[in-house]
N, C-alpha and C positions, 0 to 999 in steps of 0.2 A: 814604380808600379809593377806588380808581378804579372807576368804573362800567363794566360790560361791556355792549356792545350785543348783545342777543339776536337770533339769526337769525330772520327772518320765516318763520313756519311755512308760508306759501303759496309760498315760493320753493323750486323743485326743483333738484337738482344738474344741472349742464349735462351734456347727452348727450355721449358720446365724439366724435360727428360735429361737434357745435357747438364742443366744446373744440378739436378739430383745426383747424376753420376759424378760430377765434380766434387761433391761432398764426400763420396766414397773413395775416390782416387785423387789424391792431392796432385796439383800441377808440379812438374819438374822444376827444380831450383836452377838458378843461373850457374854457369860454369864457375868453378873456383871455390864452391862451398860444398865439398864432397861429403863432409860429416853431416851437414844438415840435409843434403840430398839423400844420403843413406837412411837417415832417420825417417824422412818423409816417405821414402819408398817402403820402408819396413812397416810404417803405420798404415800405408795404403793396402799392403798385402794382408796385414792383420785384419783390417776392416773388411776386406773382401772375404777372407776366411770366415769371419764371424757372420757376415751376411749370408754366405752359403750354408752355414750351420743352421741359421734361422730358417732358411728356405726348406732345408731337408727335414727339420723338425716339424714345421707346419705341414709339410706334405705327408708326414706319418699320421697326422690327426685329421681325418676326413671330416669329423664333426666340428672342426675348428679348435683353436686353443687360445686361452687368455694370456695376457702379458706376464702375469706372475708365474704361471706354470712354464711358459716358454722361457723366461729368464732363468728359471731353475734348471731346466733341461739343457740349455746351452751353456750354463755356467757363467752368466754375465749379470751385471747389475741391472735393475729395472730400467734405469735411465738410459744406459747404453743400448739395451735391447729395444727400448721404445724409439730412440732416434734412428737406429738402423732399420727397424720395421717400418717406421714412418717414411723413410727414403724408399724402401721397397714398395710400399703402397703407392707412393707418388709415381714410381716407374711402372706400376701396374702388375708387378710380379707377385705382390700380395694384395689381398683385399680385406677390409675390416668391416664386419657386420655392424650395422648401426645400433641394433637393439642390445646385443650382449657384448660388443667390442671384441669378439673373438676373431682371430686371424685365420684366413683361408688362402689357398693358392689362387693366384690370379690367372686370367685367361692367356696373357702373353706367354706364360711359362708352358702351358699346354701346347700353344702354337709352335714354340721352339722345339719341344720334344717331338711333336707330330712331324715337323719338317725334317727332323733328323732320322725318322723311321721310314725313309723311302725304301724302295725295293732293293737298291744296290747295297745300302747300309745293312738292311736286314739279312741279305745273303752273306755279307762279310762277317756279321756277328754269328750267324747260324752255322756256317761251315765248320769252324773248329769243334763245335758241339756235336755236329753230325759225324765228323771224323772219329771222335772219341767213342761215340755210340756204336759206330760200325766196327771199331776195334773190339769193343766189349761183346758184341753180339755176333760178330762175323757175318752180318747181313747188311744189305743196302739200307741206308737211312735217307729219309725225305723230310723236307719242310715245305708245306703248301699253304697258300692263302686263298681266300675266296675270290672268284671271278664270275660275277653274275650268279647263275644257278649252278655253276660248276666250281672246281678247284683247279689251281695251277701250281705245279711243283716248281718252286723258284730256286731250290738248292737241294743237292743230293750228293751222297758219297757211297762208294762201294766198300764192301767188307774185304778182309784179307783172303777169304777162302775162294775156292774155284766155283764156277757156275753162278756168277753174280748176275742180277737183273740188269738190263741195259736201258731202262727208261732214261730219256734225256731231260735235261732241265728245260722248262717251258712247256712240258707236256700238260695238256688239259684233260682232266678226268671228271666223270659224272659224280655228283655228290652222293646220290642215293645208294650206290653200290660199292663204295670205297670207304675204308676206315678213315682216311683223311677227310673225306667229304662228310661223313657222319658226324665227325667232331664239329665241323663248321655249321652243319644244320642244327646240331644240339645247342649251339651258342646263339642262335637266332631268337629274337623275341617271339612270343606266341603268334602275334599278328603277322610277323615276317614269315614264319614257318607256314602259316595258313595260306598266305599268298603264294609261297613256293609250291605247295601241294596243288593249288588251283591251276597254276600255269605250267608246271613242269611235266614233261613226259617221262614217266618212269620206265624207260626202255630197258629190256633185259640185255645184259652183256654176256651172261652165261645162264644156264638153267637154275643156278642158285641165286640169281639177282632178285632183290625185293622189287616187285612191281605193283604191289597193292598199297594204297595210301594208308590204310589202317594198320597194316603190318609195319610199315615204315615208321608210323607214329609211335608204335609200341617199341620199336628198336631205338628210336631217338630218346624215348623216356628212359630206357635202360642205360643209354649212354650218359644221360644227364644224372642218373642215380649213381653210377659207378665212376664217371669221369674217364672211361676208357671205351674205345670203339674197336671192333674187330671186322675183318673181311676174310671169310673162309671160302675162297674161290668164287666170290660174287662178281668180280670184274674180270679175272683171269682164272680159269679152272685150275691152273697149275701153281697158283700163288696164294699165300696167306699173308695178312698184314695186321698190325696193331698200331693204334695211334692215340695220342692224348693231346689236350689243348695247350697252346702257348699264349700267355697273356702279357699285357704291357703295364705301364705305370698307372693306368686308369683302372686296371682290373678287368678290362675287356679282352675277349679272345681275339687275337690278331692272326692266328694261324694254327696249324696242326703239325705235330711232329710224330713220325712213326718209322717203323722198320717193315721190310717185306722180304720174303724168301720163298723158295720153291717148297711145295707141300711135302716132298719126300725128305726134306731136311728140317723144315719148320713145322713140326707136328702141332696139333691143337694144344697139347700139354706144354710144349716148348713155347708156343705163342703166348699163352697165358702167363707162363713163368717169366717171360721177357717184359711183361707189362710194367713191372716196378722199375726195371732198368731204364725203360723208355720214359717213365714218369720222372725219374731223377734227372734225366737229360733235359726234359721239358722244363722242369723247375729251374735248372741252371740257365737255360736260354731265356726263360721268363724274367729271371733276375737280371740278366744282361739288358733286357728291355725296361728295367725299372720296376718290375712287379714285386710285391711283397707277399710271401706265403706261397703255398702250393697252387699250381696252375689249375688243378682239377676242381678247386672250389668254385671257379667261375661257372662251371657247368652244373655242379651238384646244387648250387643255390637256385637254379632254374627248375629243378625237379619238383 
């Protein structure tokens, strides 16, 4: 009579998520079967590579993508693509619409990306871009994000020339009279901007500061139209600045990147001429955050 091995009472059934992962990554083989082990590991790596190719391709199609087109773009048979996509759907990283069966990115993927974009990581990613921008322009470069009704500079670098600005990281600046802040305001939805104007005190920092709500609205509309914001002595009479938006993988504006310099060195002509260099740096930084296309589109679509 054959004996039967009783299941261990402490063992729990594998969760659907773990079971799905097990399909993607084969379990390691026992010692002594190196050839089989290598084959299994190679197959697992290949499956993971194919799965990520599918994720990236689906992410490029915001309107969703069908199985046949997806298979063609990733270079796999329909059956292979279907099984990998089915696994990703079961994990939540893809979702499939019921009516047209098109695949879209799932919420867990957005959560993973959002958790990676914390302030420390943003600074680490932005600093090399700022350093290169400062070398190109010989001026101080800044990356700022929204903080309530103001903006906070979370990363900055100095240019190689003399007489550099000495703003420290963590400094908070008003949104209405700084180029960085105008970019953030221009990225707000109409109802958000309306609430900002209702509660914010447009205090003057210099005689050039915009203190009238109507004038600020016209300025914001121009920023949305051009994708570029300027500050000609509005916060500091001795300083001029130019800034452009930085976007993430969702296409949303997550910050503003700009340069600033003393008015005697950074004339209005030089300031406007530097806008394209700043835009190129912002596009590079946006790409690091997963954005597709030029960052300024995020503002011009609101105009």
